[in-house]
Residue frames as qw, qx, qy, qz and C-alpha x, y, z in Angstrom:
[[0.002, -0.887, -0.462, 0.020, 0.00, 0.02, 0.03],
 [0.450, 0.273, -0.025, 0.850, 3.00, 2.36, 0.62],
 [0.208, -0.907, -0.347, -0.113, 2.46, 5.83, 1.77],
 [0.103, -0.927, 0.249, -0.261, 4.17, 8.46, 3.93],
 [0.491, 0.436, -0.649, 0.384, 7.66, 7.74, 5.26],
 [0.061, 0.071, -0.762, 0.640, 6.54, 8.11, 8.84],
 [0.224, -0.562, -0.793, -0.069, 3.27, 7.29, 10.64],
 [0.115, -0.461, 0.052, -0.878, 1.11, 10.19, 11.75],
 [0.725, -0.490, 0.060, -0.481, -0.30, 8.11, 14.57],
 [0.132, -0.439, 0.863, -0.212, 1.01, 5.48, 17.00],
 [0.707, -0.043, -0.615, -0.346, 0.00, 1.92, 16.33],
 [0.591, -0.193, -0.743, 0.247, -1.29, -0.17, 19.17],
 [0.055, -0.071, -0.440, 0.894, -2.27, 2.88, 21.28],
 [0.207, -0.574, -0.712, -0.346, -5.85, 2.92, 22.23],
 [0.138, -0.229, -0.465, 0.844, -7.52, 5.81, 23.90],
 [0.039, 0.761, 0.642, 0.085, -10.66, 7.87, 24.16],
 [0.172, -0.028, 0.003, 0.985, -10.73, 11.58, 23.20],
 [0.199, 0.581, 0.619, -0.489, -13.96, 13.35, 24.16],
 [0.468, 0.852, 0.158, -0.175, -13.64, 15.79, 21.23],
 [0.681, -0.195, 0.392, 0.587, -11.01, 15.56, 18.62],
 [0.043, 0.387, -0.294, -0.873, -12.23, 18.29, 16.30],
 [0.670, 0.396, 0.020, -0.627, -14.39, 18.28, 13.25],
 [0.886, 0.193, 0.420, 0.036, -14.85, 15.32, 10.90],
 [0.564, 0.811, -0.117, 0.101, -13.16, 17.29, 8.10],
 [0.072, -0.825, 0.536, -0.163, -10.08, 17.61, 10.23],
 [0.525, -0.379, 0.744, -0.166, -9.91, 13.90, 11.26],
 [0.901, 0.313, 0.151, -0.258, -11.16, 11.82, 8.27],
 [0.535, 0.678, -0.503, 0.039, -7.70, 11.70, 6.67],
 [0.097, -0.482, 0.812, -0.313, -6.15, 10.23, 9.81],
 [0.755, -0.019, 0.515, -0.405, -8.99, 7.79, 10.26],
 [0.853, 0.483, -0.119, -0.157, -8.40, 6.49, 6.60],
 [0.279, 0.650, -0.681, 0.189, -4.68, 6.13, 7.39],
 [0.407, -0.326, 0.747, -0.413, -5.55, 3.99, 10.32],
 [0.875, 0.249, 0.250, -0.330, -7.89, 1.77, 8.28],
 [0.690, 0.625, -0.363, -0.035, -5.25, 1.38, 5.63],
 [0.056, -0.589, 0.747, -0.303, -2.71, 0.50, 8.31],
 [0.687, -0.091, 0.608, -0.386, -5.01, -2.14, 9.68],
 [0.861, 0.449, 0.002, -0.237, -5.57, -3.51, 6.25],
 [0.439, 0.663, -0.596, 0.114, -1.86, -3.81, 5.67],
 [0.281, -0.429, 0.768, -0.384, -1.40, -5.57, 9.04],
 [0.762, 0.104, 0.507, -0.389, -4.09, -8.01, 8.05],
 [0.327, -0.183, 0.794, 0.478, -2.63, -8.67, 4.66],
 [0.401, 0.625, 0.669, -0.018, -5.66, -7.52, 2.71],
 [0.246, 0.008, 0.309, 0.919, -6.05, -5.01, -0.13],
 [0.276, -0.403, -0.454, -0.745, -9.80, -4.35, -0.14],
 [0.465, -0.230, 0.385, -0.763, -12.58, -3.54, 2.34],
 [0.888, -0.036, -0.175, -0.423, -14.50, -6.67, 1.32],
 [0.735, 0.225, -0.593, 0.240, -11.39, -8.80, 1.86],
 [0.026, 0.312, -0.604, 0.733, -10.90, -7.23, 5.28],
 [0.682, -0.182, 0.155, -0.691, -14.53, -7.87, 6.19],
 [0.903, 0.092, -0.381, -0.178, -14.08, -11.56, 5.08],
 [0.701, 0.231, -0.555, 0.384, -10.72, -12.16, 6.91],
 [0.114, -0.574, 0.389, -0.712, -10.98, -9.90, 9.96],
 [0.642, -0.316, -0.689, 0.118, -11.21, -11.67, 13.37],
 [0.324, -0.730, 0.178, -0.575, -12.25, -10.09, 16.65],
 [0.591, -0.024, -0.719, 0.365, -10.50, -11.44, 19.72],
 [0.510, -0.771, -0.142, -0.354, -12.19, -10.94, 23.03],
 [0.496, 0.241, -0.590, 0.590, -9.65, -10.28, 25.82],
 [0.498, -0.649, -0.518, 0.250, -10.02, -9.74, 29.55],
 [0.129, -0.982, -0.001, -0.134, -9.68, -6.39, 31.32],
 [0.646, -0.634, 0.335, 0.262, -6.44, -7.64, 32.87],
 [0.718, 0.203, 0.435, 0.504, -5.05, -8.60, 29.42],
 [0.269, 0.863, 0.221, 0.367, -5.85, -5.14, 28.20],
 [0.373, -0.908, 0.188, 0.001, -4.05, -3.51, 31.17],
 [0.732, -0.386, 0.445, 0.343, -1.06, -5.91, 30.89],
 [0.668, 0.407, 0.432, 0.449, -0.81, -5.42, 27.13],
 [0.129, 0.963, 0.140, 0.191, -0.77, -1.72, 27.43],
 [0.376, 0.591, -0.374, 0.608, 2.14, 0.63, 28.34],
 [0.676, -0.725, -0.056, -0.118, 3.19, 0.08, 31.84],
 [0.777, -0.453, 0.144, 0.413, 6.48, 0.36, 33.87],
 [0.523, 0.217, 0.246, 0.787, 7.72, 2.98, 31.46],
 [0.014, 0.656, 0.198, -0.728, 7.58, 6.77, 31.23],
 [0.502, 0.629, 0.512, 0.300, 5.84, 7.97, 28.11],
 [0.298, -0.189, 0.128, 0.927, 7.44, 10.93, 26.39],
 [0.335, 0.703, 0.295, -0.554, 5.35, 13.86, 25.36],
 [0.675, 0.428, 0.473, 0.371, 5.01, 13.49, 21.50],
 [0.196, 0.975, 0.058, 0.086, 5.39, 17.37, 21.17],
 [0.365, -0.801, 0.426, 0.209, 8.94, 17.07, 22.52],
 [0.710, -0.034, 0.617, 0.337, 9.94, 14.41, 19.94],
 [0.329, 0.757, -0.198, -0.529, 11.15, 15.89, 16.65]]
C-alpha cells in the first residue's frame, strides 16, 4: 500500500478523546488507520478485510497488561 515515510499516529495505542475536532479535520487520519489495519491483516480491499477480520475478546487484565506500563511515556510534542 505504501504511503508516507513516517506514521502520523502510534499503532497499538488505544485511547478515548471526548472531542478531537471536526470530521473534516480527522477523516484523513482515520483513513490512514484503516489502511494500516488492512496492511497488518494482509488485505487489499474492504470486502477482503470484512471476510478475513477476526475479533479477539480479551479480559480487562489482558488489556491492562498489554498496554504501556512500567515506562515513562514521552510527550510527543517534545519528539522531533
